[in-house]
C-alpha positions as CSV (number, residue, x, y, z in Angstrom):
1,M,132.8,160.1,20.7
2,L,129.3,159.8,21.9
3,L,130.5,159.0,25.4
4,T,133.0,161.9,25.2
5,G,130.2,164.3,24.3
6,L,128.1,162.9,27.2
7,Y,130.9,163.5,29.7
8,L,131.6,167.0,28.5
9,G,127.9,167.7,28.7
10,V,127.8,166.6,32.3
11,L,130.8,168.8,33.1
12,L,129.1,171.8,31.5
13,Y,126.0,171.0,33.6
14,L,128.2,170.9,36.7
15,I,130.0,174.1,35.9
16,K,126.7,175.8,35.5
17,G,125.4,174.3,38.8
18,W,128.4,175.5,40.8
19,A,128.2,179.0,39.3
20,S,124.5,179.1,40.2
21,L,125.3,178.7,43.9
22,K,125.6,182.1,45.6
23,Q,127.3,182.8,48.9
24,P,124.4,183.5,51.3
25,E,124.2,186.9,52.9
26,I,125.0,186.7,56.6
27,K,122.2,188.3,58.6
28,N,122.8,189.7,62.1
29,T,119.8,188.0,63.7
30,I,119.5,186.3,67.0
31,P,119.3,182.5,66.3
32,T,116.4,180.5,67.8
33,T,117.0,177.0,66.5
34,K,117.9,174.2,68.9
35,V,120.7,172.2,67.3
36,T,121.8,168.7,68.0
37,V,125.3,167.8,66.8
38,L,125.4,164.1,65.9
39,I,128.6,162.0,65.8
40,A,129.0,158.3,65.4
41,A,132.4,157.3,66.6
42,R,134.4,154.0,66.5
43,N,138.0,153.8,67.6
44,E,138.8,157.5,67.3
45,E,140.9,158.0,70.4
46,E,143.6,159.8,68.5
47,R,141.6,162.7,67.2
48,I,138.1,162.9,68.8
49,H,139.2,165.4,71.5
50,Y,140.0,167.9,68.7
51,T,136.5,167.6,67.3
52,I,134.9,167.9,70.7
53,E,137.0,171.0,71.5
54,D,136.1,172.6,68.2
55,I,132.4,172.0,68.9
56,L,132.6,173.5,72.4
57,A,134.4,176.5,70.9
58,Q,131.4,177.4,68.6
59,D,130.1,181.0,68.8
60,Y,126.5,179.6,68.7
61,P,124.5,180.2,71.9
62,K,125.4,177.4,74.3
63,H,121.8,176.9,75.5
64,L,120.8,176.1,71.9
65,I,123.5,173.3,71.3
66,E,123.1,169.7,72.2
67,V,126.0,167.3,71.4
68,I,125.4,163.6,71.2
69,I,128.2,161.2,70.4
70,V,127.4,157.5,69.9
71,D,130.3,155.1,70.6
72,D,130.0,152.3,68.1
73,H,131.6,149.4,70.0
74,S,135.1,151.0,70.2
75,T,137.9,148.8,71.4
76,D,140.1,151.8,72.4
77,K,139.7,154.7,74.8
78,T,137.1,156.6,72.6
79,S,134.3,156.3,75.1
80,D,136.5,157.3,78.1
81,I,137.5,160.5,76.2
82,I,133.9,161.3,75.4
83,L,132.9,160.7,79.1
84,S,135.7,163.1,80.2
85,Y,133.6,165.9,78.6
86,A,130.4,165.0,80.3
87,G,130.8,168.0,82.6
88,K,130.7,170.3,79.6
89,G,127.5,168.9,78.2
90,I,128.7,166.2,75.9
91,K,126.4,163.2,75.9
92,L,127.6,159.7,75.3
93,I,125.5,156.8,74.0
94,Q,127.1,153.4,73.8
95,L,125.8,151.2,71.0
96,N,125.3,147.7,72.4
97,E,124.3,145.4,69.6
98,D,124.8,141.7,70.1
99,K,123.7,140.7,66.6
100,P,125.5,141.8,63.4
101,L,123.9,144.8,61.6
102,N,123.9,145.9,58.0
103,S,124.9,149.4,59.1
104,Y,126.2,150.2,62.5
105,K,126.6,153.9,61.6
106,K,123.0,154.3,60.5
107,K,121.9,152.6,63.7
108,A,124.1,154.9,65.8
109,I,122.8,158.1,64.1
110,A,119.2,156.9,64.4
111,E,119.6,156.2,68.1
112,A,121.1,159.7,68.6
113,I,118.2,161.3,66.8
114,N,115.7,159.3,68.8
115,R,117.2,160.7,72.0
116,S,117.8,164.2,70.7
117,S,116.0,167.4,71.8
118,G,117.0,169.6,68.9
119,D,115.0,170.6,65.9
120,L,117.9,170.7,63.5
121,M,120.3,167.7,63.3
122,V,123.8,168.6,62.3
123,A,126.0,165.5,61.5
124,T,129.7,165.4,61.4
125,D,132.5,162.8,62.0
126,A,134.7,162.1,64.9
127,D,137.9,163.0,63.1
128,C,136.9,166.4,61.8
129,R,137.8,170.0,62.6
130,M,135.7,173.1,62.1
131,G,136.0,176.9,62.8
132,P,134.1,178.7,65.5
133,Q,131.4,180.0,63.1
134,W,130.6,176.6,61.7
135,L,127.2,176.1,63.4
136,S,126.2,179.7,63.3
137,S,126.7,179.9,59.5
138,I,124.6,176.7,59.0
139,V,121.8,177.9,61.2
140,N,121.8,181.4,59.7
141,Y,121.3,179.8,56.3
142,Y,118.7,177.4,57.6
143,E,116.7,180.1,59.3
144,T,116.7,182.5,56.3
145,A,116.4,180.1,53.3
146,D,113.4,177.9,54.2
147,L,115.3,174.6,53.7
148,V,114.8,171.1,55.1
149,M,118.3,169.8,54.4
150,I,121.6,171.6,54.0
151,S,124.8,170.0,52.5
152,S,127.9,172.0,53.5
153,P,131.5,171.8,52.2
154,V,134.2,169.4,53.4
155,T,137.8,169.4,52.4
156,Y,141.1,167.7,53.4
157,F,143.9,169.6,55.1
158,E,147.3,169.1,56.7
159,E,148.5,166.9,53.8
160,K,151.9,165.4,54.2
161,S,152.6,163.9,50.8
162,L,151.9,164.4,47.1
163,F,149.5,161.5,47.3
164,E,147.4,163.2,49.9
165,R,147.4,166.5,48.0
166,M,146.1,164.6,44.9
167,Q,143.3,163.2,47.1
168,T,142.4,166.7,48.2
169,L,141.9,167.8,44.6
170,E,139.9,164.7,43.7
171,F,137.8,165.1,46.8
172,A,137.1,168.7,45.8
173,Y,135.8,167.3,42.5
174,L,133.4,165.1,44.4
175,I,132.2,167.8,46.7
176,G,131.8,170.0,43.7
177,I,129.6,167.5,42.0
178,G,127.2,167.3,44.9
179,A,127.1,171.1,45.3
180,A,126.6,171.6,41.5
181,F,123.6,169.3,41.4
182,I,122.0,171.2,44.2
183,G,122.8,174.4,42.4
184,N,120.8,172.9,39.5
185,K,117.9,172.1,41.8
186,R,118.7,168.4,41.8
187,A,120.3,166.1,44.3
188,S,123.1,163.5,43.8
189,T,125.8,163.4,46.5
190,C,126.7,165.0,49.8
191,N,129.1,164.2,52.6
192,G,128.0,163.0,56.1
193,A,130.9,165.0,57.7
194,N,128.9,168.2,57.2
195,L,125.1,167.5,56.7
196,A,122.2,169.2,58.5
197,Y,118.5,168.3,58.3
198,R,115.3,168.8,60.2
199,K,114.5,166.1,62.8
200,D,110.9,165.9,61.7
201,I,111.9,165.5,58.0
202,F,114.1,162.6,59.0
203,Y,111.1,160.8,60.4
204,A,108.8,162.0,57.6
205,V,110.9,160.2,55.0
206,G,111.1,157.1,57.1
207,G,114.6,157.6,58.4
208,F,117.1,155.0,57.1
209,S,114.3,152.5,56.4
210,G,114.8,151.1,52.9
211,I,118.5,152.1,52.7
212,D,119.8,150.1,55.7
213,D,120.9,147.2,53.6
214,L,124.2,148.9,52.9
215,A,126.8,149.8,55.6
216,S,127.3,153.2,54.1
217,G,124.8,155.8,52.8
218,D,123.8,157.7,55.9
219,D,124.4,160.8,53.9
220,E,123.8,160.4,50.1
221,L,121.0,157.9,50.3
222,L,119.2,160.0,52.9
223,L,119.7,163.0,50.7
224,Q,118.1,161.1,47.8
225,K,115.1,160.2,50.0
226,V,114.6,163.8,51.1
227,A,115.0,165.1,47.5
228,E,112.3,162.8,46.3
229,Q,109.7,164.1,48.8
230,Y,110.9,167.7,49.2
231,P,112.3,168.8,45.8
232,G,113.7,172.3,45.9
233,K,114.1,172.3,49.7
234,I,117.8,171.2,49.8
235,G,120.6,173.8,49.8
236,F,124.4,173.8,49.6
237,L,126.0,176.3,51.9
238,K,128.7,177.9,49.8
239,Q,130.3,179.7,52.6
240,H,133.9,179.4,53.9
241,E,133.0,179.6,57.5
242,A,130.9,176.4,57.1
243,I,133.8,174.2,55.9
244,V,134.6,171.1,57.8
245,Y,138.2,169.8,57.6
246,T,139.3,166.2,57.7
247,H,142.3,164.2,56.5
248,A,143.2,162.3,53.4
249,K,144.1,158.6,53.6
250,H,147.7,157.9,54.2
251,T,148.0,154.7,52.1
252,L,146.7,153.5,48.7
253,H,144.9,150.6,50.4
254,E,143.0,152.9,52.8
255,F,142.1,155.2,49.9
256,L,140.7,152.4,47.8
257,Q,138.7,150.9,50.6
258,Q,137.1,154.3,51.3
259,R,136.3,154.9,47.6
260,R,134.8,151.4,47.2
261,R,132.6,152.1,50.2
262,W,131.5,155.4,48.6
263,A,130.9,153.7,45.2
264,S,128.8,151.0,46.8
265,K,126.0,153.5,47.2
266,S,125.6,154.7,43.6
267,T,123.2,152.0,42.4
268,K,120.9,152.7,45.3
269,Y,120.2,156.3,44.3
270,K,116.5,157.2,44.0
271,D,117.0,159.3,41.0
272,K,117.8,156.8,38.2
273,N,118.8,159.6,35.9
274,V,121.8,160.2,38.3
275,V,122.5,156.4,38.2
276,A,122.5,156.6,34.4
277,M,124.8,159.5,34.5
278,V,127.3,157.7,36.8
279,V,127.2,154.6,34.5
280,G,127.8,156.9,31.5
281,I,130.8,158.5,33.1
282,W,132.2,155.1,34.0
283,L,131.7,153.9,30.4
284,F,133.5,157.0,29.2
285,N,136.5,156.1,31.3
286,V,136.4,152.5,30.0
287,S,136.5,153.9,26.5
288,L,139.6,155.9,27.4
289,L,141.3,152.8,28.6
290,L,140.3,150.8,25.6
291,N,141.5,153.5,23.2
292,A,144.8,153.8,25.0
293,G,145.3,150.0,24.8
294,L,144.3,149.8,21.2
295,G,146.6,152.6,20.4
296,F,149.6,150.2,20.7
297,Y,148.2,148.4,17.6
298,D,146.6,151.2,15.6
299,L,147.7,154.9,15.8
300,Y,144.1,156.0,15.1
301,F,143.0,154.8,18.5
302,F,145.9,156.6,20.3
303,K,145.0,159.8,18.5
304,L,141.4,159.3,19.6
305,F,142.6,158.8,23.2
306,L,144.6,162.0,23.1
307,V,141.6,164.0,21.9
308,Q,139.4,162.5,24.6
309,F,142.0,163.0,27.3
310,T,142.7,166.6,26.3
311,L,139.0,167.6,26.3
312,K,138.5,165.8,29.6
313,Y,141.5,167.7,31.1
314,L,140.4,171.1,29.9
315,F,136.8,170.8,31.0
316,E,137.7,169.4,34.4
317,M,140.2,172.2,34.9
318,V,137.4,174.8,34.2
319,F,135.1,173.0,36.7
320,L,137.7,172.5,39.4
321,L,139.4,175.9,39.4
322,P,136.5,177.9,41.1
323,I,135.9,175.0,43.5
324,A,139.5,174.8,44.6
325,S,139.5,178.6,44.8
326,F,136.6,178.5,47.2
327,F,138.6,176.2,49.4
328,K,141.6,178.6,49.0
329,R,143.6,175.8,47.4
330,A,143.7,176.9,43.8
331,K,147.3,175.8,43.3
332,L,146.2,172.2,43.7
333,V,144.6,172.3,40.2
334,S,148.1,172.1,38.8
335,L,148.1,168.5,39.9
336,L,145.3,167.7,37.5
337,I,147.7,166.7,34.8
338,L,149.2,164.0,37.1
339,I,145.8,162.9,38.5
340,G,144.1,162.6,35.0
341,P,145.7,159.3,33.8
342,V,145.6,157.6,37.2
343,H,142.0,158.7,37.8
344,I,140.9,156.9,34.6
345,I,142.2,153.6,35.9
346,Y,141.0,154.2,39.5
347,F,137.5,155.2,38.4
348,V,137.0,152.0,36.4
349,Y,138.4,149.9,39.1
350,V,136.3,151.4,41.9
351,G,133.2,151.2,39.8
352,L,133.7,147.5,39.4
353,M,134.9,146.7,42.9
354,G,132.5,149.0,44.8
355,N,129.5,146.9,43.7
356,T,130.9,143.4,43.7
357,R,132.9,142.8,46.9
358,K,132.9,143.5,50.6
359,Y,135.3,146.0,52.0
360,N,136.9,146.8,55.3
361,W,135.4,149.7,57.3
362,K,136.5,150.4,60.9
363,G,137.7,146.8,61.3
364,R,134.6,145.2,59.9
365,M,134.0,143.5,56.6
366,V,130.8,145.0,55.2
367,R,129.0,145.7,52.0
């Protein structure tokens, strides 16, 4: 029960952290910050025009927006679509690397930052959607809160199946963890689809140097570097206008590949207390599986499993309900009873596979 107590303690910590985050007051001031929107794109011909149109529709002053999209060796019409918006100020950089890299995405983002003219870098992805107040809400928070990095909310939308809706709830759990840590004045996770940071801070922490041995990590590992040098200077923007929307994975294979990629970053966290916490949660889920299996031989273990699972379910529901409500998707919490058993197996599997094998990302086998 020690591991159960640890997990419940973590959830109480997260519940407190999310509750500590207050929605910032929107101040009617004239913005002065030059913003560079950064996107690394690879084979995104189906959806990138939606993202570009949403960025062009922002209510932020046009003379203070620079948009740089880096085409990472796309084999479709991605670069042609980007070029078609050149007349509207969209800048294209084509990555041209003839030798394999550890992380093409980090290289693409670093190249965009090197050529940028903005003071605040705002990163998103080429398959995302956002409302017209997305940039203005981020900059308003930045200009009034004295922060060097801002993590903002991301959620899934336009789900077409129960599997995708289940992913949306699980993703809200992950976004909530990152937000709650920031609410507790710590840093653990964030999402690169909605991340802003000062250009000078990126260089002050050495950019992606030291974390470029993994394909992923342009978001969380950079967050960890900034948190180490600038504690207390990172914020989470708990504001509905700042939400970025993207899509869940359609198949189980795509989902597991994505989650293995995300899990591959966990052991590289600067804050080893966070690493210890992640390992503790993984061990708790292992104990659930063991007790469930041993329950076929001894009723005591099955009763122990039921106690663990019930407590896990209740505490996770208390944590998830305000987060899902923030995204205006509170009804999704009803799926928790379905997700719970599957999540145990998935969490143990991804924890193992995410750190032991290569995975496919954008048509490349990476680690």
